[in-house]
FIZA-304679 format. One record per residue (C-alpha): residue number from 1; residue in one letter; x, y, z. Coordinates in steps of 0.001 Angstrom, whole numbers, padded with zeros to 6 digits. Example, Ala and Ser with C-alpha at 12.3 -4.5 7.8 and 13.67 -1.06 7.14 Angstrom:
BEGIN
<1, 'A', <012300, -004500, 007800>>
<2, 'S', <013670, -001060, 007140>>
***
This chain:
BEGIN
<1, 'M', <008086, -063458, 071739>>
<2, 'L', <007104, -063833, 068046>>
<3, 'V', <007181, -060584, 066000>>
<4, 'A', <004517, -060343, 063278>>
<5, 'P', <006051, -059697, 059883>>
<6, 'L', <005498, -056238, 058278>>
<7, 'S', <002627, -056264, 055756>>
<8, 'F', <003510, -054499, 052463>>
<9, 'A', <000166, -054083, 050768>>
<10, 'N', <001140, -051410, 048339>>
<11, 'V', <003089, -052706, 045321>>
<12, 'I', <005267, -050493, 043099>>
<13, 'Q', <004531, -051938, 039739>>
<14, 'S', <006550, -049728, 037328>>
<15, 'V', <008628, -046615, 037115>>
<16, 'R', <008267, -044135, 034231>>
<17, 'T', <009995, -040878, 033346>>
<18, 'H', <009226, -037905, 031153>>
<19, 'E', <011329, -034740, 030411>>
<20, 'A', <009683, -031330, 030004>>
<21, 'P', <011491, -028035, 029262>>
<22, 'D', <011757, -027132, 033046>>
<23, 'Y', <011502, -030374, 034945>>
<24, 'I', <011913, -034118, 034999>>
<25, 'R', <008786, -036239, 035877>>
<26, 'V', <009250, -039479, 037830>>
<27, 'V', <006074, -041617, 038053>>
<28, 'L', <005611, -044612, 040275>>
<29, 'D', <002717, -046837, 039306>>
<30, 'T', <001372, -048428, 042530>>
<31, 'S', <-001389, -050778, 043443>>
<32, 'E', <-002848, -048535, 046165>>
<33, 'A', <-002755, -044946, 047155>>
<34, 'S', <000748, -044138, 048561>>
<35, 'R', <001912, -042752, 051847>>
<36, 'F', <005304, -041174, 051101>>
<37, 'S', <008029, -038662, 051967>>
<38, 'V', <010427, -036858, 049732>>
<39, 'F', <013719, -035158, 050686>>
<40, 'E', <016984, -034013, 049093>>
<41, 'L', <020572, -034915, 049972>>
<42, 'D', <023766, -033159, 048939>>
<43, 'N', <027388, -034257, 048229>>
<44, 'P', <026432, -035930, 045885>>
<45, 'H', <023031, -034578, 044878>>
<46, 'R', <020234, -037026, 045418>>
<47, 'V', <016392, -036914, 045629>>
<48, 'V', <014923, -039677, 047869>>
<49, 'I', <011369, -040956, 047603>>
<50, 'D', <010362, -043182, 050510>>
<51, 'V', <007123, -045036, 050008>>
<52, 'K', <005778, -046392, 053206>>
<53, 'G', <004376, -049857, 053457>>
<54, 'A', <005361, -050642, 049838>>
<55, 'K', <007408, -053279, 048084>>
<56, 'A', <008786, -053706, 044555>>
<57, 'G', <006698, -055547, 042130>>
<58, 'R', <008115, -058452, 040039>>
<59, 'G', <010472, -057223, 037330>>
<60, 'L', <010554, -053635, 038608>>
<61, 'N', <012975, -051799, 036217>>
<62, 'F', <014723, -048477, 036790>>
<63, 'K', <016283, -048165, 033389>>
<64, 'T', <015173, -045031, 031444>>
<65, 'S', <014548, -045174, 027691>>
<66, 'K', <016898, -042139, 027101>>
<67, 'K', <019313, -039976, 029003>>
<68, 'L', <017619, -037430, 031225>>
<69, 'T', <019093, -034004, 031707>>
<70, 'H', <021043, -033710, 034994>>
<71, 'V', <020070, -037268, 035949>>
<72, 'Q', <022740, -039883, 036404>>
<73, 'G', <020352, -042735, 037123>>
<74, 'L', <017528, -044172, 039224>>
<75, 'R', <017663, -046982, 041774>>
<76, 'G', <015596, -048524, 044487>>
<77, 'G', <015752, -050851, 047450>>
<78, 'R', <013895, -052299, 050396>>
<79, 'R', <013590, -050297, 053647>>
<80, 'E', <012425, -051335, 057010>>
<81, 'N', <009083, -049760, 056648>>
<82, 'G', <008685, -049710, 052919>>
<83, 'Y', <010595, -049050, 049743>>
<84, 'R', <013143, -046279, 048777>>
<85, 'V', <013561, -044828, 045285>>
<86, 'V', <016671, -042690, 044771>>
<87, 'V', <017379, -040263, 041949>>
<88, 'D', <021085, -039707, 041464>>
<89, 'A', <021509, -036204, 040170>>
<90, 'E', <024143, -033717, 038897>>
<91, 'V', <022351, -030627, 040322>>
<92, 'G', <020135, -029743, 043157>>
<93, 'F', <016598, -030369, 041877>>
<94, 'Q', <013602, -028830, 043519>>
<95, 'P', <011075, -031690, 044002>>
<96, 'K', <007343, -031458, 044120>>
<97, 'S', <005407, -034666, 044811>>
<98, 'F', <001765, -035646, 044744>>
<99, 'T', <-000545, -038692, 044275>>
<100, 'L', <-003091, -039178, 041562>>
<101, 'Q', <-006278, -041205, 041740>>
<102, 'P', <-007002, -043971, 039158>>
<103, 'I', <-008163, -042840, 035785>>
<104, 'A', <-008044, -045069, 032664>>
<105, 'P', <-005558, -046198, 031501>>
<106, 'Y', <-003701, -045734, 034770>>
<107, 'G', <-004154, -046926, 038361>>
<108, 'H', <-002813, -045170, 041406>>
<109, 'R', <000303, -042961, 040736>>
<110, 'L', <002908, -041209, 042889>>
<111, 'V', <004353, -038389, 040866>>
<112, 'T', <007527, -036410, 041613>>
<113, 'D', <008406, -033461, 039420>>
<114, 'L', <012049, -032575, 039691>>
<115, 'Y', <012297, -028828, 038721>>
<116, 'F', <015641, -027622, 037473>>
<117, 'P', <017313, -024919, 039614>>
<118, 'S', <016244, -021451, 038532>>
<119, 'S', <019767, -020681, 037309>>
<120, 'E', <019960, -023812, 035129>>
<121, 'K', <016508, -024213, 033652>>
<122, 'T', <016689, -025880, 030316>>
<123, 'A', <014755, -024919, 027202>>
<124, 'P', <014082, -027156, 024204>>
<125, 'T', <016840, -026917, 021578>>
<126, 'A', <015737, -024561, 018821>>
<127, 'T', <014567, -026296, 015731>>
<128, 'P', <013102, -025000, 012362>>
<129, 'A', <009686, -025741, 013842>>
<130, 'Q', <010107, -023235, 016623>>
<131, 'A', <009784, -019419, 016634>>
<132, 'T', <012269, -017231, 018342>>
<133, 'V', <011004, -014326, 020404>>
<134, 'A', <012311, -011029, 019052>>
<135, 'P', <011458, -007494, 020024>>
<136, 'V', <008623, -005945, 018065>>
<137, 'V', <010083, -003357, 015629>>
<138, 'G', <007781, -001725, 013111>>
<139, 'S', <005474, -004109, 011349>>
<140, 'R', <005495, -007588, 012841>>
<141, 'D', <004672, -011138, 011603>>
<142, 'V', <001298, -012687, 012432>>
<143, 'M', <002131, -015157, 015209>>
<144, 'V', <000387, -018528, 015378>>
<145, 'A', <000549, -020921, 018370>>
<146, 'V', <000268, -024571, 017316>>
<147, 'D', <-000558, -026928, 020200>>
<148, 'A', <-000128, -030652, 019814>>
<149, 'G', <-002644, -032257, 022210>>
<150, 'H', <-001792, -034585, 025068>>
<151, 'G', <001843, -035766, 025695>>
<152, 'G', <003848, -037387, 028488>>
<153, 'E', <001562, -039008, 031033>>
<154, 'D', <-001449, -038511, 028760>>
<155, 'P', <-001138, -040568, 025557>>
<156, 'G', <-004485, -039423, 024186>>
<157, 'A', <-006492, -041855, 022172>>
<158, 'V', <-004941, -045156, 021127>>
<159, 'G', <-006003, -046687, 017858>>
<160, 'P', <-005414, -049960, 015945>>
<161, 'R', <-001937, -051236, 015853>>
<162, 'K', <-001183, -049135, 018966>>
<163, 'T', <-001316, -045828, 016941>>
<164, 'V', <-000900, -043240, 019735>>
<165, 'E', <-002554, -039848, 019380>>
<166, 'K', <000181, -037816, 021154>>
<167, 'K', <002787, -038887, 018644>>
<168, 'V', <000690, -038418, 015576>>
<169, 'V', <-000561, -034881, 016423>>
<170, 'L', <003037, -033744, 017288>>
<171, 'Q', <004137, -034811, 013860>>
<172, 'I', <001251, -032987, 012248>>
<173, 'A', <001818, -029848, 014452>>
<174, 'R', <005498, -029715, 013458>>
<175, 'R', <004563, -029901, 009775>>
<176, 'T', <001894, -027213, 010230>>
<177, 'V', <004373, -024818, 011935>>
<178, 'N', <006752, -025245, 008988>>
<179, 'E', <004001, -024638, 006449>>
<180, 'I', <002761, -021443, 008195>>
<181, 'K', <006298, -020078, 008383>>
<182, 'K', <006878, -020506, 004571>>
<183, 'Q', <004612, -017565, 003856>>
<184, 'K', <005912, -013980, 004170>>
<185, 'G', <004254, -012097, 007097>>
<186, 'F', <003627, -015278, 009172>>
<187, 'D', <005507, -016904, 012058>>
<188, 'A', <004491, -019856, 014231>>
<189, 'F', <005745, -021876, 017210>>
<190, 'L', <004985, -025198, 018929>>
<191, 'I', <003403, -025189, 022333>>
<192, 'R', <004709, -028711, 022939>>
<193, 'D', <007858, -029935, 021281>>
<194, 'G', <008520, -033248, 022968>>
<195, 'D', <006844, -036009, 024848>>
<196, 'Y', <005780, -034196, 028005>>
<197, 'Y', <002514, -033008, 029437>>
<198, 'L', <001251, -029444, 029805>>
<199, 'G', <-001989, -028482, 031543>>
<200, 'H', <-004680, -026791, 029506>>
<201, 'R', <-004123, -023353, 031192>>
<202, 'Q', <-000327, -023721, 030764>>
<203, 'R', <-000774, -024103, 026988>>
<204, 'T', <-002759, -020816, 026600>>
<205, 'A', <-000444, -019145, 028996>>
<206, 'L', <002570, -020031, 026742>>
<207, 'A', <000690, -018733, 023689>>
<208, 'R', <000178, -015445, 025571>>
<209, 'E', <003836, -015189, 026440>>
<210, 'K', <004754, -015291, 022701>>
<211, 'R', <002022, -012714, 021831>>
<212, 'A', <000142, -015183, 019661>>
<213, 'D', <-002575, -013841, 017426>>
<214, 'L', <-004191, -017295, 017078>>
<215, 'F', <-004186, -020583, 018952>>
<216, 'V', <-004602, -023902, 017098>>
<217, 'S', <-004858, -027069, 019011>>
<218, 'I', <-004420, -030292, 017041>>
<219, 'H', <-005853, -033681, 017918>>
<220, 'A', <-006740, -037060, 016434>>
<221, 'D', <-009374, -038372, 018900>>
<222, 'A', <-011499, -041501, 019185>>
<223, 'F', <-015178, -042266, 019485>>
<224, 'K', <-017233, -045075, 020968>>
<225, 'Q', <-017978, -046483, 017494>>
<226, 'S', <-014924, -047373, 015319>>
<227, 'S', <-017058, -046536, 012218>>
<228, 'V', <-017106, -042773, 013070>>
<229, 'S', <-014661, -040865, 010774>>
<230, 'G', <-013768, -037482, 009370>>
<231, 'A', <-012023, -034334, 010247>>
<232, 'S', <-013675, -031581, 012285>>
<233, 'V', <-013061, -028077, 013648>>
<234, 'Y', <-014314, -026894, 017035>>
<235, 'T', <-014534, -023561, 018756>>
<236, 'L', <-015435, -022772, 022398>>
<237, 'S', <-019066, -023003, 023598>>
<238, 'D', <-020101, -022094, 027106>>
<239, 'R', <-023634, -023407, 026663>>
<240, 'G', <-023667, -026778, 025143>>
<241, 'A', <-022077, -028969, 022573>>
<242, 'S', <-023397, -028740, 018962>>
<243, 'S', <-023579, -032491, 018643>>
<244, 'E', <-023307, -035733, 020628>>
<245, 'T', <-019839, -036228, 019273>>
<246, 'A', <-018776, -032715, 020283>>
<247, 'K', <-019935, -033249, 023858>>
<248, 'W', <-018221, -036618, 024140>>
<249, 'L', <-014933, -035365, 022803>>
<250, 'A', <-015005, -032356, 025009>>
<251, 'E', <-015502, -034521, 028082>>
<252, 'R', <-012582, -036709, 027092>>
<253, 'E', <-010273, -033823, 026396>>
<254, 'N', <-011104, -032049, 029654>>
<255, 'Q', <-009931, -035155, 031522>>
<256, 'S', <-006475, -034645, 030280>>
<257, 'D', <-005336, -032633, 033336>>
<258, 'M', <-006286, -035588, 035544>>
<259, 'L', <-004301, -037915, 033345>>
<260, 'G', <-001346, -035494, 033200>>
<261, 'G', <-001386, -034658, 036833>>
<262, 'V', <-001958, -030861, 036702>>
<263, 'G', <-003921, -029115, 039383>>
<264, 'D', <-006379, -026328, 038904>>
<265, 'V', <-005132, -022718, 038513>>
<266, 'S', <-007162, -020078, 040387>>
<267, 'L', <-007452, -016313, 039958>>
<268, 'D', <-006569, -015697, 043553>>
<269, 'D', <-005523, -012051, 042980>>
<270, 'K', <-008875, -011129, 041396>>
<271, 'D', <-012350, -010767, 042785>>
<272, 'P', <-014066, -013932, 041512>>
<273, 'M', <-017117, -012185, 040063>>
<274, 'L', <-015047, -009496, 038371>>
<275, 'A', <-012569, -012007, 036913>>
<276, 'Q', <-015465, -014036, 035423>>
<277, 'V', <-017140, -010926, 033953>>
<278, 'L', <-013821, -009773, 032325>>
<279, 'L', <-013079, -013249, 030940>>
<280, 'D', <-016640, -013524, 029537>>
<281, 'L', <-016475, -010194, 027834>>
<282, 'S', <-013034, -010814, 026145>>
<283, 'M', <-014009, -014359, 025122>>
<284, 'D', <-017229, -013121, 023488>>
<285, 'G', <-015193, -010812, 021312>>
<286, 'N', <-013015, -013659, 020079>>
<287, 'R', <-015766, -016243, 019486>>
<288, 'S', <-016878, -014832, 016123>>
<289, 'Q', <-013303, -014675, 014939>>
<290, 'S', <-012674, -018214, 016100>>
<291, 'I', <-015699, -019413, 014087>>
<292, 'Q', <-014443, -017525, 010984>>
<293, 'V', <-010871, -018950, 011072>>
<294, 'G', <-012491, -022383, 011829>>
<295, 'D', <-014578, -022045, 008732>>
<296, 'A', <-011498, -021273, 006676>>
<297, 'V', <-009591, -024258, 008034>>
<298, 'L', <-012504, -026581, 007590>>
<299, 'R', <-013001, -025613, 003910>>
<300, 'N', <-009339, -026279, 003184>>
<301, 'M', <-009453, -029624, 004959>>
<302, 'G', <-012509, -030586, 003001>>
<303, 'K', <-010430, -030524, -000119>>
<304, 'I', <-008065, -033221, 000993>>
<305, 'T', <-009958, -035469, 003460>>
<306, 'K', <-013388, -036556, 004550>>
<307, 'L', <-015216, -034188, 006922>>
<308, 'H', <-017174, -035432, 009966>>
<309, 'K', <-019250, -032304, 009952>>
<310, 'K', <-019368, -029617, 007196>>
<311, 'Q', <-019672, -026825, 009716>>
<312, 'V', <-017618, -025639, 012618>>
<313, 'E', <-018878, -027250, 015832>>
<314, 'Q', <-018840, -025879, 019386>>
<315, 'A', <-018055, -027554, 022634>>
<316, 'A', <-016657, -026575, 026089>>
<317, 'F', <-013040, -027504, 025513>>
<318, 'L', <-010859, -026108, 028346>>
<319, 'V', <-007863, -025553, 026108>>
<320, 'L', <-009872, -023153, 024023>>
<321, 'K', <-010731, -020845, 026909>>
<322, 'S', <-008260, -018151, 026191>>
<323, 'P', <-009469, -014588, 026577>>
<324, 'D', <-006673, -013071, 024515>>
<325, 'M', <-006848, -014685, 021096>>
<326, 'P', <-009194, -016593, 018661>>
<327, 'S', <-008828, -020295, 019302>>
<328, 'I', <-009755, -023364, 017393>>
<329, 'L', <-009380, -027166, 018002>>
<330, 'V', <-008775, -029285, 014912>>
<331, 'E', <-009653, -032913, 014905>>
<332, 'T', <-007589, -034267, 012013>>
<333, 'G', <-009523, -037606, 012042>>
<334, 'F', <-010620, -040378, 014301>>
<335, 'I', <-007787, -042574, 015393>>
<336, 'S', <-010359, -045196, 016501>>
<337, 'N', <-011253, -045739, 012837>>
<338, 'P', <-008820, -048318, 011305>>
<339, 'S', <-008685, -046645, 007886>>
<340, 'E', <-008119, -043123, 009286>>
<341, 'A', <-005602, -044371, 011853>>
<342, 'R', <-003536, -045763, 009067>>
<343, 'K', <-003708, -042495, 007016>>
<344, 'L', <-002871, -040364, 010044>>
<345, 'S', <000343, -042254, 010476>>
<346, 'Q', <001526, -041612, 006915>>
<347, 'A', <003837, -038606, 006358>>
<348, 'S', <002212, -037782, 003026>>
<349, 'H', <-001274, -037429, 004598>>
<350, 'Q', <000090, -035560, 007559>>
<351, 'L', <001684, -032989, 005161>>
<352, 'K', <-001607, -032613, 003328>>
<353, 'L', <-003427, -031871, 006627>>
<354, 'A', <-000677, -029452, 007629>>
<355, 'K', <-001004, -027505, 004343>>
<356, 'A', <-004777, -027441, 004695>>
<357, 'I', <-004567, -026067, 008249>>
<358, 'A', <-001900, -023562, 007323>>
<359, 'G', <-003888, -022541, 004266>>
<360, 'G', <-006983, -021833, 006290>>
<361, 'V', <-005096, -019856, 008864>>
<362, 'Q', <-003353, -017774, 006220>>
<363, 'E', <-006603, -017136, 004333>>
<364, 'F', <-008318, -015801, 007400>>
<365, 'M', <-005337, -013675, 008532>>
<366, 'R', <-004977, -012073, 005092>>
<367, 'A', <-008580, -011002, 005229>>
<368, 'N', <-008468, -010040, 008893>>
<369, 'P', <-004835, -008938, 009537>>
<370, 'P', <-004119, -007968, 013215>>
<371, 'P', <-003104, -004364, 013753>>
<372, 'A', <000520, -003447, 013386>>
<373, 'T', <001364, -006531, 011316>>
<374, 'W', <003150, -006617, 007962>>
<375, 'L', <-000045, -008060, 006516>>
<376, 'A', <-002176, -005094, 007831>>
<377, 'E', <000260, -002556, 006358>>
<378, 'R', <000570, -004300, 002982>>
<379, 'R', <-002812, -005819, 002549>>
<380, 'E', <-003451, -006349, -001140>>
<381, 'E', <-006484, -007511, -003084>>
<382, 'I', <-007167, -011200, -002740>>
<383, 'R', <-008014, -013449, -005829>>
<384, 'Y', <-010699, -015889, -004895>>
<385, 'T', <-012088, -018778, -006996>>
<386, 'I', <-015830, -019464, -006485>>
<387, 'G', <-016584, -022864, -004980>>
<388, 'R', <-019711, -024855, -004699>>
<389, 'G', <-022215, -023249, -002309>>
<390, 'D', <-020542, -019835, -002347>>
<391, 'T', <-022765, -016629, -002395>>
<392, 'I', <-021756, -013036, -002901>>
<393, 'S', <-023169, -012121, 000665>>
<394, 'E', <-021400, -014972, 002396>>
<395, 'I', <-018053, -014163, 000736>>
<396, 'A', <-018376, -010518, 001729>>
<397, 'V', <-019035, -011440, 005405>>
<398, 'R', <-016079, -013874, 005379>>
<399, 'Y', <-013707, -011182, 004099>>
<400, 'G', <-015112, -008242, 006034>>
<401, 'V', <-016271, -006208, 003032>>
<402, 'T', <-019839, -005149, 001848>>
<403, 'S', <-021652, -006977, -000911>>
<404, 'S', <-021987, -003763, -002859>>
<405, 'A', <-018143, -003147, -002705>>
<406, 'L', <-017477, -006740, -003804>>
<407, 'K', <-019871, -006461, -006807>>
<408, 'K', <-018500, -002978, -007744>>
<409, 'R', <-014894, -004204, -007801>>
<410, 'N', <-015807, -007180, -010041>>
<411, 'R', <-018336, -005289, -012219>>
<412, 'L', <-021144, -007554, -011304>>
<413, 'S', <-024638, -006327, -012007>>
<414, 'S', <-026295, -008987, -009906>>
<415, 'D', <-025478, -011596, -007212>>
<416, 'R', <-025127, -014339, -009740>>
<417, 'I', <-021732, -016166, -009695>>
<418, 'R', <-020657, -019522, -011034>>
<419, 'V', <-018292, -022248, -009749>>
<420, 'G', <-014783, -021797, -010961>>
<421, 'Q', <-015224, -018009, -011562>>
<422, 'T', <-012360, -015821, -010235>>
<423, 'I', <-013252, -012651, -008409>>
<424, 'Y', <-011223, -010018, -006491>>
<425, 'I', <-011705, -009177, -002795>>
<426, 'P', <-011054, -005388, -002427>>
<427, 'R', <-009064, -004019, 000463>>
<428, 'G', <-011252, -003438, 003467>>
***
């Protein structure tokens, strides 16, 4: 009798790895949706991924670009009914596997996240750009969470000369953290400090764990037309985007969890209606502050770079849906624009952007210091230089004082002010 040869329709095209603080991600790019099984072996430790009905693509390479924590190496070989990938490990990982549907720029993916044992979870090595969590004693520093968008599986936008958003924004975020921390009364930390992906809800959860007073997400996105340029600041809107660009960017950013392979998080322990009401109430209280800090950041950025819009825009970004703190999303420029992509890659321009973002944050926090902070206890008068378009009433609203108190402190008999004039903002 003749035996028909096995048909291997699914092709494993490539193997990619990313390291996060608490797990290693192994991604198999495949030509079709995979049928698979995953199991662990001891003595020595191994994680085995069997992909049924699959074969290796031409030039399949198991070499990793850098040493992975607790991983000795990856290897693969043909099996009777498919293909086997083996992760040789130093510890007993806890694997979690799932498949992802195609979404540009990727096709089908089989993802295995190898979680470190609970007793051996690794954390990123402390750097000057990271804050340490200390017990709150007396007056505390204002804590700012700085989130570099995308990462790992999700490269973000890709501009001319293969300028990748996830790398650029991490560099800007690190510089921003350093600039914020230079000022007394302020502290800051990075949400993502490496090339790995975090889901939108994970990012805000990490900010909550560190008791952040403000969440700043940094991006450098793209648009359909390469001529679009300029920096922008966005806050959360639950109704509609304030412009076509805002809507388009929000839709792109909200797809990141599909790219990164992070599932939805539900509020299973709460009544759905009650949970939504509580979230809406707390978010409403933070929206006005988000717009105020967004205004401050936008004004400072306008001094060093072109603005796409001269006012804070609103869109339904998932990463801004934090009920605990004011949140803004900063588009440092459009990486799809050749001129801006070149500038965004320059350390000098990144530093200017970081100083502008930090300056806006510090301006807002000095005028609106959170309770129990060093700034709240030692709030002093602020010197303010009048800029083009400023009015007494607008400045008063911005700094939380009355127009009459502002005029009285500066001995102004009317609302007339001039560009370049210095006034004092009294303590609230």
